[in-house]
C-alpha positions as CSV (number, residue, x, y, z in Angstrom):
1,M,0.2,0.1,0.1
2,T,1.5,3.3,-0.8
3,T,2.1,6.2,1.7
4,T,-0.8,8.1,0.4
5,Q,-3.1,5.2,0.7
6,Q,-2.0,4.2,4.1
7,A,-2.7,8.0,5.3
8,A,-6.1,7.8,3.8
9,S,-7.0,4.6,5.2
10,A,-5.5,5.7,8.7
11,T,-7.8,9.0,8.5
12,A,-10.8,7.5,6.8
13,P,-13.9,7.2,9.1
14,H,-15.2,3.6,10.6
15,P,-18.6,3.8,10.5
16,L,-20.6,2.5,13.0
17,R,-23.6,1.7,11.1
18,E,-23.2,-0.1,7.7
19,L,-25.1,-3.2,6.8
20,T,-28.7,-2.1,8.3
21,I,-32.0,-3.6,7.1
22,R,-33.1,0.1,6.0
23,A,-29.9,0.2,3.8
24,V,-31.1,-3.2,2.1
25,I,-34.5,-2.0,1.6
26,I,-33.4,1.3,0.1
27,G,-31.1,-0.5,-2.2
28,G,-33.4,-2.9,-3.1
29,L,-36.0,-0.2,-3.9
30,I,-33.4,1.8,-6.0
31,T,-32.4,-1.7,-7.7
32,L,-36.1,-2.0,-9.0
33,V,-35.7,1.2,-11.0
34,F,-32.2,1.1,-12.2
35,T,-32.2,-2.7,-13.6
36,A,-35.7,-2.0,-15.1
37,A,-34.0,0.9,-16.7
38,N,-30.6,-0.7,-17.5
39,V,-32.3,-3.7,-19.3
40,Y,-34.7,-1.7,-21.1
41,L,-31.8,0.5,-22.6
42,G,-29.3,-2.4,-23.4
43,L,-31.8,-4.5,-25.4
44,K,-32.9,-1.2,-27.0
45,V,-29.5,0.6,-28.0
46,G,-26.8,-1.9,-26.5
47,L,-25.8,0.6,-23.9
48,T,-26.1,0.7,-19.9
49,F,-25.1,3.3,-17.8
50,A,-23.3,3.0,-14.3
51,T,-25.6,2.8,-11.4
52,S,-23.2,3.0,-8.5
53,I,-22.9,6.9,-8.3
54,P,-26.7,8.0,-9.0
55,A,-27.2,5.4,-6.0
56,A,-24.8,7.2,-4.0
57,V,-26.7,10.4,-4.3
58,I,-30.3,9.0,-4.0
59,S,-29.1,7.1,-1.0
60,M,-27.7,10.4,0.8
61,A,-30.8,12.3,0.0
62,V,-32.9,9.6,1.5
63,L,-30.6,8.7,4.7
64,R,-30.0,12.2,5.5
65,K,-33.5,12.5,6.8
66,L,-33.3,9.8,9.1
67,Q,-31.2,9.7,12.2
68,N,-27.9,8.2,13.0
69,H,-27.1,7.6,9.3
70,S,-23.3,7.1,8.2
71,I,-20.9,7.3,5.3
72,G,-20.9,3.5,5.7
73,E,-24.9,2.9,5.6
74,N,-24.8,5.3,2.1
75,N,-22.1,2.9,1.0
76,I,-24.1,0.0,1.6
77,V,-26.9,1.2,-0.5
78,Q,-24.9,2.0,-3.6
79,T,-23.2,-1.3,-3.4
80,I,-26.4,-3.2,-3.4
81,A,-27.8,-0.9,-6.3
82,S,-24.7,-1.0,-8.5
83,A,-24.5,-4.9,-8.1
84,A,-28.0,-5.6,-9.3
85,G,-28.0,-3.0,-12.0
86,T,-24.6,-4.3,-13.4
87,L,-26.2,-7.8,-13.5
88,S,-28.7,-6.6,-16.0
89,A,-25.6,-6.9,-18.7
90,I,-26.8,-10.5,-18.4
91,I,-29.0,-9.3,-21.5
92,F,-25.9,-9.1,-23.8
93,V,-26.2,-13.0,-23.8
94,L,-29.4,-14.6,-23.1
95,P,-31.7,-12.9,-26.1
96,G,-29.4,-14.9,-28.5
97,L,-31.4,-18.2,-27.5
98,I,-34.4,-16.4,-28.7
99,M,-32.9,-15.0,-31.8
100,I,-31.7,-18.5,-33.0
101,G,-35.3,-19.9,-32.2
102,W,-34.2,-22.1,-29.2
103,W,-36.1,-20.2,-26.7
104,T,-39.6,-18.3,-27.4
105,G,-39.4,-16.7,-23.9
106,F,-37.1,-16.5,-21.0
107,P,-38.1,-19.3,-18.4
108,Y,-38.4,-17.6,-15.1
109,W,-36.5,-20.1,-12.9
110,T,-34.0,-21.0,-15.4
111,T,-33.0,-17.5,-16.2
112,M,-33.1,-16.4,-12.4
113,L,-30.9,-19.1,-11.5
114,V,-28.3,-18.3,-14.4
115,C,-28.2,-14.7,-13.1
116,L,-28.4,-15.7,-9.5
117,I,-25.3,-18.4,-9.5
118,G,-23.3,-16.4,-11.9
119,G,-23.9,-13.1,-9.9
120,I,-22.8,-15.0,-6.5
121,L,-19.8,-16.7,-8.3
122,G,-18.6,-13.3,-9.6
123,V,-18.9,-12.0,-6.0
124,M,-17.2,-14.8,-4.4
125,Y,-14.3,-14.6,-7.3
126,S,-13.8,-10.9,-6.7
127,I,-13.0,-11.3,-2.8
128,P,-9.7,-12.7,-3.4
129,L,-9.0,-10.2,-5.9
130,R,-9.8,-7.4,-3.7
131,R,-6.6,-7.8,-2.1
132,A,-4.7,-8.1,-5.4
133,L,-6.1,-5.3,-7.3
134,V,-7.4,-2.9,-5.1
135,T,-5.3,-2.8,-1.8
136,D,-1.9,-4.6,-2.8
137,T,-1.0,-1.5,-4.9
138,G,1.9,1.0,-5.0
139,G,3.9,-0.3,-7.8
140,P,3.9,0.9,-11.3
141,D,0.6,-0.9,-12.4
142,D,-1.4,0.6,-9.8
143,L,-5.3,0.9,-10.9
144,P,-7.0,4.2,-10.9
145,F,-10.6,2.8,-10.3
146,P,-12.0,5.9,-11.8
147,E,-15.7,5.2,-10.9
148,G,-15.2,3.8,-7.5
149,V,-12.9,6.9,-6.6
150,A,-15.4,9.1,-8.0
151,A,-18.2,7.3,-5.9
152,A,-16.2,7.6,-2.8
153,E,-15.6,11.3,-3.3
154,V,-19.4,11.6,-3.6
155,L,-20.0,9.7,-0.5
156,K,-17.0,12.0,1.6
157,V,-18.3,15.2,0.7
158,G,-21.9,14.3,1.6
159,D,-20.6,13.2,4.8
160,A,-18.8,16.0,5.4
161,E,-21.6,18.1,4.8
162,N,-23.6,16.2,7.2
163,R,-21.2,16.3,9.9
164,E,-20.5,20.3,9.8
165,D,-23.3,21.1,12.5
166,A,-21.6,18.6,14.9
167,A,-18.1,19.8,13.9
168,Q,-19.3,23.5,15.3
169,D,-19.8,22.0,18.6
170,A,-16.5,20.2,18.9
171,P,-13.5,22.0,20.5
172,Q,-11.4,23.0,17.7
173,D,-9.6,26.1,16.6
174,A,-12.0,28.6,14.9
175,T,-9.5,29.3,11.8
176,A,-8.9,25.6,11.4
177,Q,-12.7,24.9,11.5
178,A,-13.4,27.7,9.1
179,D,-11.0,26.3,6.8
180,S,-12.2,22.8,7.0
181,R,-15.7,24.3,6.5
182,N,-14.6,26.0,3.4
183,E,-12.7,23.0,1.9
184,N,-15.9,21.3,2.3
185,H,-18.4,23.5,0.7
186,Q,-16.0,24.0,-2.2
187,G,-15.7,20.0,-2.7
188,L,-19.7,20.0,-2.7
189,M,-19.7,22.7,-5.3
190,A,-17.0,21.5,-7.3
191,I,-19.3,18.2,-7.8
192,V,-22.3,20.3,-8.2
193,W,-20.7,22.2,-10.9
194,G,-19.3,19.2,-12.9
195,G,-22.8,17.6,-12.4
196,V,-24.9,20.6,-13.8
197,A,-22.4,20.9,-16.7
198,S,-22.4,17.0,-17.5
199,A,-26.4,16.6,-17.3
200,G,-26.9,19.8,-19.1
201,M,-24.7,18.5,-22.0
202,A,-26.5,15.3,-22.0
203,L,-29.8,17.1,-22.2
204,I,-28.8,19.3,-25.2
205,G,-27.9,16.2,-27.0
206,A,-31.4,14.3,-26.0
207,L,-33.3,17.4,-27.0
208,K,-31.2,17.1,-30.4
209,V,-30.8,21.1,-30.0
210,G,-26.9,19.5,-30.2
211,A,-25.6,16.7,-31.2
212,A,-24.4,14.0,-28.9
213,E,-21.7,12.8,-30.8
214,L,-19.6,13.8,-33.8
215,S,-18.3,11.7,-36.3
216,T,-17.2,11.7,-40.2
217,A,-16.3,9.2,-42.4
218,F,-13.6,9.6,-45.2
219,K,-11.6,7.9,-48.0
220,V,-7.6,7.4,-47.3
221,A,-5.2,5.6,-49.2
222,G,-8.0,3.7,-51.4
223,G,-9.9,2.7,-48.6
224,G,-12.0,4.4,-45.8
225,T,-11.8,5.3,-42.0
226,M,-13.6,7.3,-39.9
227,V,-12.8,9.9,-36.7
228,G,-15.3,11.0,-34.2
229,S,-16.0,11.8,-30.5
230,S,-18.8,11.4,-28.2
231,L,-19.7,14.8,-26.6
232,S,-20.0,13.1,-23.2
233,L,-18.4,15.2,-20.2
234,A,-18.9,12.0,-18.3
235,L,-16.2,10.3,-20.4
236,I,-13.9,13.7,-19.9
237,G,-14.2,12.9,-16.2
238,V,-13.3,9.3,-16.3
239,G,-10.0,10.4,-18.5
240,H,-9.1,12.7,-16.1
241,L,-9.5,10.4,-13.2
242,V,-7.8,7.5,-15.3
243,G,-4.6,9.6,-16.2
244,P,-2.5,9.9,-19.4
245,T,-0.8,6.3,-19.6
246,V,-4.0,4.7,-19.9
247,G,-5.3,7.4,-22.4
248,I,-2.0,7.1,-24.6
249,A,-2.1,3.1,-24.9
250,M,-6.0,3.8,-26.0
251,I,-4.8,6.5,-28.4
252,V,-2.2,3.5,-29.7
253,G,-5.3,1.2,-30.3
254,L,-7.3,3.5,-31.8
255,V,-4.4,4.5,-34.7
256,I,-4.3,0.5,-35.3
257,S,-7.7,0.1,-35.8
258,F,-8.9,3.4,-37.3
259,G,-5.7,4.3,-38.9
260,V,-4.3,1.2,-40.4
261,L,-6.8,-1.7,-40.3
262,L,-10.1,0.0,-41.6
263,P,-8.2,1.8,-44.4
264,V,-6.7,-1.7,-45.4
265,F,-9.9,-3.7,-45.0
266,T,-12.2,-1.5,-46.8
267,H,-9.2,-0.8,-49.6
268,G,-10.9,-1.0,-53.0
269,D,-14.6,-1.3,-51.7
270,L,-15.5,2.1,-51.9
271,G,-15.7,2.9,-55.6
272,G,-19.0,5.0,-56.8
273,L,-20.3,5.5,-53.2
274,S,-21.0,8.9,-52.0
275,D,-21.8,8.0,-48.4
276,I,-18.9,5.6,-47.0
277,A,-19.9,5.4,-43.2
278,D,-22.2,2.6,-43.6
279,V,-19.3,0.5,-45.0
280,V,-17.0,1.8,-42.3
281,D,-19.4,0.8,-39.7
282,D,-20.1,-2.5,-41.3
283,T,-16.3,-3.3,-41.6
284,F,-15.4,-2.4,-37.9
285,S,-18.2,-4.4,-36.8
286,S,-17.6,-7.3,-38.7
287,D,-13.9,-7.3,-39.1
288,V,-11.8,-5.2,-37.1
289,R,-13.6,-5.8,-33.9
290,F,-12.5,-9.5,-34.1
291,V,-9.0,-8.2,-34.8
292,G,-9.3,-6.4,-31.4
293,A,-10.8,-9.2,-29.7
294,G,-7.8,-11.1,-30.4
295,A,-5.6,-8.5,-29.3
296,M,-7.8,-8.3,-26.0
297,A,-7.5,-11.9,-25.6
298,V,-3.6,-12.2,-25.6
299,A,-3.6,-9.1,-23.4
300,A,-5.8,-10.6,-20.9
301,I,-3.7,-13.8,-20.6
302,W,-0.7,-11.8,-20.3
303,T,-2.5,-9.4,-17.8
304,L,-3.6,-12.8,-15.7
305,L,0.0,-14.0,-15.8
306,K,1.2,-10.7,-14.4
307,I,-1.3,-10.7,-11.6
308,I,-1.2,-14.4,-10.6
309,A,1.1,-13.2,-7.8
310,P,-0.5,-10.6,-6.3
311,V,-3.9,-12.9,-6.6
312,A,-1.6,-15.4,-4.4
313,R,-0.4,-13.1,-2.1
314,G,-4.2,-11.7,-1.6
315,I,-5.2,-15.3,-0.9
316,R,-2.3,-15.8,1.7
317,D,-3.2,-12.7,3.4
318,S,-6.8,-13.6,3.6
319,L,-6.0,-16.7,4.9
320,A,-3.7,-15.2,7.6
321,S,-6.5,-12.7,8.6
322,S,-8.9,-15.7,9.0
323,R,-6.6,-17.5,11.2
324,A,-5.9,-14.3,13.2
325,R,-9.5,-13.7,13.6
326,R,-10.0,-17.4,15.0
327,A,-7.2,-17.2,17.4
328,G,-9.0,-13.9,19.0
329,T,-6.8,-11.5,17.6
330,E,-8.1,-8.1,16.9
331,V,-8.1,-7.4,13.2
332,D,-8.8,-3.9,11.6
333,I,-12.1,-4.0,10.1
334,T,-11.0,-2.9,6.5
335,E,-9.1,-6.0,6.5
336,K,-12.3,-8.6,7.5
337,D,-13.3,-10.4,4.3
338,I,-15.6,-13.2,4.1
339,P,-13.2,-16.0,5.3
340,L,-11.7,-17.8,2.6
341,P,-13.0,-21.2,3.6
342,T,-16.5,-20.0,3.2
343,V,-15.5,-18.4,-0.2
344,V,-13.8,-21.8,-1.5
345,T,-17.0,-23.8,0.0
346,S,-19.5,-21.5,-1.6
347,I,-17.9,-21.9,-5.2
348,V,-17.5,-25.8,-5.0
349,L,-21.2,-26.1,-3.9
350,L,-22.4,-23.8,-6.8
351,M,-21.2,-26.2,-9.0
352,V,-23.9,-28.8,-8.1
353,P,-26.9,-26.6,-9.2
354,I,-24.8,-25.3,-12.5
355,G,-24.6,-29.0,-13.1
356,V,-28.3,-29.4,-12.8
357,L,-29.0,-26.5,-14.9
358,L,-27.1,-27.9,-17.7
359,W,-28.5,-31.4,-17.6
360,V,-32.0,-29.8,-17.7
361,F,-31.0,-27.7,-20.6
362,L,-29.8,-30.8,-22.6
363,D,-32.4,-33.1,-21.9
364,G,-34.4,-34.0,-24.7
365,T,-31.8,-31.9,-27.2
366,G,-29.9,-33.4,-30.3
367,I,-26.8,-33.4,-28.3
368,S,-28.1,-35.2,-25.0
369,H,-26.0,-38.0,-25.7
370,H,-23.1,-36.0,-25.0
371,A,-24.4,-34.9,-21.6
372,A,-22.4,-36.3,-19.2
373,V,-19.0,-35.4,-21.0
374,L,-20.3,-32.1,-21.7
375,I,-21.6,-30.8,-18.3
376,I,-18.4,-32.1,-16.7
377,I,-16.4,-29.8,-19.1
378,S,-18.7,-27.1,-18.7
379,V,-18.8,-27.3,-14.8
380,L,-14.7,-27.3,-15.4
381,F,-15.1,-24.4,-17.5
382,V,-17.2,-22.2,-15.2
383,L,-15.0,-23.0,-12.3
384,V,-11.7,-22.3,-13.9
385,L,-12.5,-19.6,-16.6
386,G,-14.9,-17.8,-14.0
387,L,-11.8,-17.0,-12.0
388,V,-9.8,-15.8,-15.0
389,I,-12.7,-13.9,-16.3
390,A,-13.1,-12.2,-13.1
391,A,-9.6,-11.0,-12.7
392,V,-9.5,-10.0,-16.3
393,C,-12.8,-8.1,-15.9
394,G,-11.8,-6.6,-12.7
395,Y,-8.7,-5.5,-14.1
396,M,-10.3,-3.8,-16.9
397,A,-12.8,-1.8,-14.7
398,G,-9.8,-0.6,-12.8
399,L,-8.0,0.8,-15.8
400,I,-11.1,2.8,-17.1
401,G,-14.2,1.9,-15.1
402,A,-17.0,-0.5,-15.3
403,S,-19.3,1.3,-17.5
404,N,-16.7,2.0,-20.2
405,S,-15.2,-1.7,-19.9
406,P,-15.8,-3.6,-23.0
407,I,-17.4,-6.3,-21.4
408,S,-19.2,-7.7,-24.7
409,G,-15.6,-8.1,-26.0
410,V,-15.1,-10.6,-22.9
411,G,-18.1,-12.0,-24.0
412,V,-16.6,-12.8,-27.3
413,I,-13.6,-14.4,-25.8
414,V,-15.7,-16.5,-23.6
415,V,-18.2,-17.6,-26.6
416,L,-15.3,-18.5,-28.7
417,A,-13.5,-20.5,-26.0
418,A,-16.7,-22.4,-24.8
419,A,-17.5,-23.3,-28.6
420,L,-14.0,-24.4,-29.4
421,I,-13.8,-26.6,-26.3
422,F,-17.8,-28.1,-26.7
423,K,-17.1,-28.9,-30.8
424,W,-13.8,-30.7,-29.9
425,V,-15.6,-32.8,-27.3
426,T,-18.3,-33.8,-29.5
427,G,-16.3,-33.8,-32.6
428,G,-19.5,-31.5,-34.0
429,D,-21.6,-34.6,-34.0
430,G,-25.4,-33.4,-33.2
431,D,-27.6,-30.7,-34.0
432,S,-25.7,-27.3,-34.6
433,T,-28.5,-25.3,-33.2
434,A,-28.5,-27.1,-30.1
435,L,-24.6,-26.8,-29.9
436,V,-24.9,-23.0,-30.4
437,A,-27.6,-22.8,-27.8
438,Y,-25.8,-24.9,-25.4
439,T,-22.6,-22.6,-25.5
440,L,-24.5,-19.3,-25.0
441,F,-26.1,-21.1,-22.0
442,T,-22.8,-22.0,-20.7
443,A,-21.3,-18.8,-21.5
444,A,-24.5,-16.7,-19.8
445,I,-23.2,-18.3,-16.4
446,V,-19.7,-17.2,-17.1
447,F,-20.9,-13.9,-18.4
448,G,-22.8,-13.4,-15.0
449,V,-19.3,-14.0,-13.2
450,A,-17.7,-11.0,-15.7
451,T,-20.7,-8.3,-15.3
452,I,-20.5,-8.9,-11.5
453,S,-16.4,-8.8,-11.1
454,N,-16.3,-6.0,-13.4
455,D,-18.5,-4.0,-11.0
456,N,-17.5,-5.4,-7.3
457,L,-14.0,-4.4,-7.5
458,Q,-14.9,-0.9,-8.1
459,D,-17.6,-0.8,-5.2
460,L,-14.7,-2.6,-2.9
461,K,-12.4,0.3,-4.0
462,T,-15.0,2.9,-2.9
463,G,-15.5,0.8,0.3
464,Q,-11.5,1.0,0.8
465,L,-11.5,4.8,0.4
466,V,-14.3,5.3,3.2
467,G,-13.1,2.9,5.7
468,A,-16.0,0.1,5.2
469,T,-15.9,-3.1,6.5
470,P,-15.3,-5.6,3.1
471,W,-17.5,-8.8,4.5
472,K,-20.3,-6.1,5.3
473,Q,-20.0,-4.9,1.4
474,Q,-19.6,-8.4,0.1
475,V,-22.6,-9.9,1.7
476,A,-24.3,-6.4,0.6
477,L,-23.2,-7.3,-3.2
478,I,-24.9,-10.6,-2.7
479,F,-27.8,-9.1,-1.9
480,G,-27.8,-6.9,-5.1
481,V,-27.3,-10.1,-7.1
482,I,-30.5,-11.6,-5.4
483,F,-32.5,-8.7,-6.0
484,G,-31.2,-8.3,-9.7
485,S,-31.9,-12.3,-10.5
486,L,-35.4,-11.8,-9.0
487,L,-36.4,-8.8,-11.3
488,I,-34.3,-9.2,-14.8
489,P,-36.1,-12.7,-16.0
490,L,-39.7,-10.7,-15.6
491,I,-38.2,-7.5,-17.3
492,M,-36.5,-9.5,-20.2
493,D,-39.9,-11.6,-20.7
494,L,-41.8,-8.3,-20.8
495,M,-39.6,-6.6,-23.5
496,N,-39.8,-10.0,-25.5
497,S,-43.5,-10.2,-25.3
498,A,-44.0,-6.4,-26.1
499,F,-41.1,-5.9,-28.8
500,G,-39.3,-9.3,-29.9
501,F,-35.7,-9.1,-30.9
502,A,-34.2,-8.2,-34.3
503,G,-33.3,-11.7,-36.2
504,A,-35.5,-14.0,-34.2
505,P,-38.2,-15.8,-35.9
506,G,-41.2,-13.7,-36.1
507,A,-39.5,-10.2,-35.1
508,G,-41.5,-7.2,-36.3
509,E,-40.5,-3.8,-37.4
510,N,-40.2,-2.7,-33.6
511,A,-37.9,-5.5,-32.4
512,L,-35.2,-4.5,-30.1
513,A,-31.8,-4.8,-31.4
514,A,-29.9,-6.6,-28.7
515,P,-26.5,-6.0,-30.5
516,Q,-24.4,-7.7,-28.4
517,A,-26.7,-10.7,-28.3
518,G,-26.8,-11.2,-31.9
519,L,-22.8,-10.6,-32.1
520,L,-22.3,-13.5,-29.7
521,S,-24.8,-15.7,-31.3
522,S,-23.4,-15.1,-34.4
523,V,-19.6,-16.1,-33.1
524,A,-21.1,-19.3,-31.9
525,D,-22.9,-20.2,-35.1
526,G,-19.8,-19.6,-37.1
527,I,-17.7,-21.6,-35.3
528,F,-20.0,-24.7,-35.4
529,G,-20.7,-23.6,-39.0
530,D,-16.9,-23.4,-40.0
531,S,-17.8,-19.7,-41.3
532,L,-15.7,-17.8,-38.6
533,D,-12.6,-15.9,-39.9
534,W,-9.9,-17.0,-37.6
535,G,-7.4,-15.1,-39.8
536,L,-8.9,-11.7,-38.1
537,I,-8.4,-13.1,-34.5
538,G,-4.9,-14.4,-35.3
539,L,-4.0,-11.0,-36.5
540,G,-5.3,-9.5,-33.3
541,A,-3.2,-11.9,-31.4
542,L,0.1,-11.3,-33.3
543,I,-0.7,-7.4,-32.6
544,G,-1.5,-8.0,-29.0
545,A,2.0,-9.9,-28.5
546,G,3.8,-7.3,-30.1
547,V,1.9,-4.8,-27.6
548,V,3.1,-6.7,-24.8
549,L,6.4,-6.8,-25.9
550,V,6.7,-3.1,-26.4
551,D,5.2,-2.5,-22.8
552,E,7.8,-4.9,-21.4
553,I,10.7,-3.3,-23.1
554,L,9.3,0.4,-22.2
555,G,9.2,-0.9,-18.3
556,R,12.6,-2.3,-18.3
557,V,14.4,0.7,-20.3
558,T,12.4,3.0,-17.9
559,K,12.6,0.9,-14.6
560,D,15.1,3.5,-13.0
561,A,14.1,6.7,-14.8
562,R,12.1,9.5,-12.8
563,V,9.0,8.9,-15.4
564,R,8.4,5.3,-15.9
565,L,6.7,4.6,-19.3
566,A,4.2,1.9,-20.0
567,L,1.7,0.7,-22.6
568,P,-1.0,-1.3,-20.7
569,P,-1.6,-4.1,-23.4
570,L,-5.5,-4.3,-22.2
571,A,-6.0,-0.6,-22.9
572,V,-4.3,-0.7,-26.1
573,G,-6.7,-3.9,-26.9
574,M,-9.7,-1.8,-25.5
575,G,-8.9,1.1,-28.0
576,M,-8.8,-1.0,-30.9
577,Y,-12.2,-2.9,-29.7
578,L,-14.5,0.1,-28.6
579,P,-15.9,2.6,-31.3
580,V,-13.9,5.8,-32.0
581,S,-16.4,7.8,-30.2
582,L,-15.6,6.1,-26.7
583,T,-11.8,5.5,-27.5
584,L,-10.8,9.4,-28.4
585,I,-12.7,11.2,-25.8
586,I,-11.2,9.3,-23.0
587,P,-7.7,10.3,-23.8
588,V,-8.8,13.9,-24.4
589,G,-10.1,13.7,-20.6
590,A,-6.7,12.1,-19.5
591,F,-4.6,15.0,-20.8
592,I,-6.9,17.8,-19.5
593,G,-6.7,15.9,-16.1
594,W,-2.8,15.8,-16.7
595,F,-2.4,19.5,-17.4
596,Y,-4.6,20.2,-14.7
597,N,-2.8,18.4,-12.1
598,R,0.6,19.9,-13.5
599,W,-1.1,23.4,-12.7
600,A,-2.2,22.0,-9.1
601,D,1.2,20.9,-8.0
602,R,2.5,24.5,-8.4
603,R,-0.2,25.9,-6.0
604,S,0.7,26.3,-2.1
605,N,-1.7,23.7,-1.4
606,P,-1.4,21.2,-4.2
607,V,-3.6,18.5,-2.1
608,H,-6.7,20.4,-2.0
609,A,-6.1,21.8,-5.4
610,R,-5.7,18.3,-7.1
611,R,-8.9,16.9,-4.8
612,L,-11.0,19.7,-6.2
613,G,-10.0,18.4,-9.6
614,T,-10.7,15.0,-8.9
615,L,-14.3,16.0,-7.3
616,A,-14.9,18.2,-10.6
617,A,-14.1,15.1,-12.6
618,T,-16.5,13.4,-10.4
619,G,-19.5,15.8,-10.9
620,L,-19.1,15.2,-14.7
621,I,-19.8,11.6,-14.3
622,V,-22.6,12.3,-11.7
623,G,-24.6,14.5,-13.5
624,E,-24.7,12.5,-17.1
625,S,-25.4,9.4,-14.7
626,L,-28.4,11.1,-13.1
627,F,-29.6,12.1,-16.4
628,G,-28.8,8.8,-17.7
629,V,-31.6,7.3,-15.2
630,V,-34.2,10.1,-16.1
631,N,-33.4,9.3,-19.8
632,A,-34.2,5.6,-19.5
633,A,-37.2,5.9,-17.5
634,V,-38.9,8.3,-19.9
635,I,-37.8,6.1,-23.2
636,A,-39.2,3.1,-21.0
637,G,-42.7,4.8,-20.3
638,T,-43.1,6.2,-23.9
639,G,-41.3,3.4,-25.9
640,D,-39.5,6.0,-27.9
641,S,-35.8,6.0,-27.7
642,D,-35.9,10.2,-28.8
643,A,-38.4,11.0,-26.4
644,F,-36.8,14.2,-25.5
645,G,-35.9,15.3,-29.3
646,I,-37.6,18.6,-30.2
647,M,-35.7,19.3,-33.5
648,P,-36.6,17.9,-36.9
649,D,-33.8,15.7,-38.6
650,G,-33.1,18.6,-40.9
651,F,-31.3,20.5,-38.0
652,A,-28.7,17.9,-37.8
653,T,-26.0,20.1,-39.2
654,A,-26.8,23.1,-36.9
655,A,-26.9,20.8,-34.0
656,N,-23.3,19.4,-34.8
657,W,-22.2,22.9,-34.4
658,I,-24.3,23.9,-31.3
659,G,-23.2,20.4,-29.7
660,G,-19.4,20.8,-30.4
661,I,-19.4,24.4,-28.9
662,A,-21.3,23.7,-26.1
663,F,-19.3,20.6,-25.0
664,V,-16.1,22.8,-25.4
665,L,-17.4,25.9,-23.5
666,L,-18.7,23.6,-20.6
667,I,-15.4,22.2,-20.3
668,V,-13.6,25.4,-20.0
669,A,-16.5,26.6,-17.6
670,V,-15.8,23.9,-15.2
671,Y,-12.2,24.1,-15.1
672,R,-12.2,27.6,-14.8
673,W,-14.5,27.6,-11.9
674,V,-12.1,24.9,-10.1
675,T,-8.9,27.1,-10.9
676,G,-10.8,30.3,-9.6
677,A,-12.1,28.2,-6.5
678,V,-8.4,27.2,-5.8
679,R,-7.2,30.6,-6.2
680,K,-9.6,31.7,-3.6
681,A,-8.7,29.1,-1.1
682,T,-5.1,30.3,-1.7
683,A,-5.6,33.8,-1.1
684,R,-7.8,33.0,2.3
685,S,-4.9,31.0,3.7
């Protein structure tokens, strides 16, 4: 643990109240809204929104009206709500079973158990990873955990505001008390200003008064490519928090995909076309993303090899903590996880219902004669690959945040691995549709692990920063999984009955796109139908290996230098896989944050100056997240994805200018306010 982290841990409040009945109830109620909104939005447009920060804000608004509330109780509420909201990403896999005609609806108990078992496994796998990725830091590979840090800052600022009245009665130097109050007020206002700016920009885009994204496709070297940027202030905030190392790595990935691969893959295909955007989009989706997936696979394997030692240390430390507690030794609350023997026992016992689910799924199908070997292989697949995927997803979330982590890319890797194993085991003997369905069903369980571990480590980072008790937060995560599992099948079946899914038998013109589910089912079908282009994935693997080599060389060459250089391979892979609108804007935020931090370091109180910048970046994430909740609710209520839109399509050109100008002006306004606040604080001192 670094000196800064040790100091933070030492000064973090140890809350008296954490896992309370009212926290569980409030978290469950927020879950109902957020999970429903995420399921609908994900099926409609393939996007979900992060729920941790909106849940923290709502929790503070509710609990502050009740007696004896604490920062720990607020943390439990956001933990429950974020776990359930994140589990809704299971929609990226399961609708594929309807798209291929295997299911006509979502069987409630089967779907619920897939979500429940996968989610609880995700919680259990993330427990030893907490010590490896969240607390066992201090080296060159520190992970920023942008959303976890942002949520912690929201909770701490809210808690500081709530404790101001009590502080007035405490014996304290009047000047110090005034300075503390001013700093707390400035911190709160930094979040407010960032939140208002971010929500305002999102509203401008939703109204279609200004564009939400700018992009253009063009010809280059006989082929085509595109550049673009999401006008999302939340992504600027994420970039500020992750820093320039991750930002540069993502730019490298962007250059590889959009500067090299797209022009090469579209070479000669653009003749006579006045609008090349569709060709470029299709080529990116059908070709370049598979290259990115191959690069991510190699980067994921390498990342796993690098974190094996920290994971082993985490397991060792967890066992030591459990032994100390059993021996009666007092252990700091921030070191109390669910005991590792309980974790291991739970994981092993969960393999039994997984086997039963798989047996029921196979019964009476065209591949039931392979049932025994398929079930054994599948259980081992979930047991082993679950831990691998949990580690990789946790690492990715630590790099750029859970909501920006390319979870669908992980889904591609899981489906590829499962389909290849099942094809090898069965020799391709049996109904190919049944094999595709069984692959998706097995992958859905692992995907549940992936989605939860992708979110859990952010929540555990928040807990670390506010002095929470890990085992209580881990129990809260399980509550969140339970709430989400009970609700998700009902909403998915409602969406299927009301709209259907594009590509499914009998789907109408208003069918929901469910793009990730369509992609994953086509990947499985391509493997069993021998139509998948392995050259693309192999090319990506070679690129990934090259990036790993460059990163290792940079690390060794600059090991003793004042500035250590790095090129995180997973960040490069994500830059290759994600759309350019996301890939470009996060590095922009990273460099804005870098320049701001350099300015802050020259102030008389650099710690306060940097914290105000962090809080402003947090506000940028908060505002857009809260608007995302409102927008999702309106879309779900009206059935119109453009429910806020007031401008006609003919206004698009003007909207591009308005959106771009508003985006720049709002960034300038937020950071000018922050620098002004720092100068005022300096003048007072």
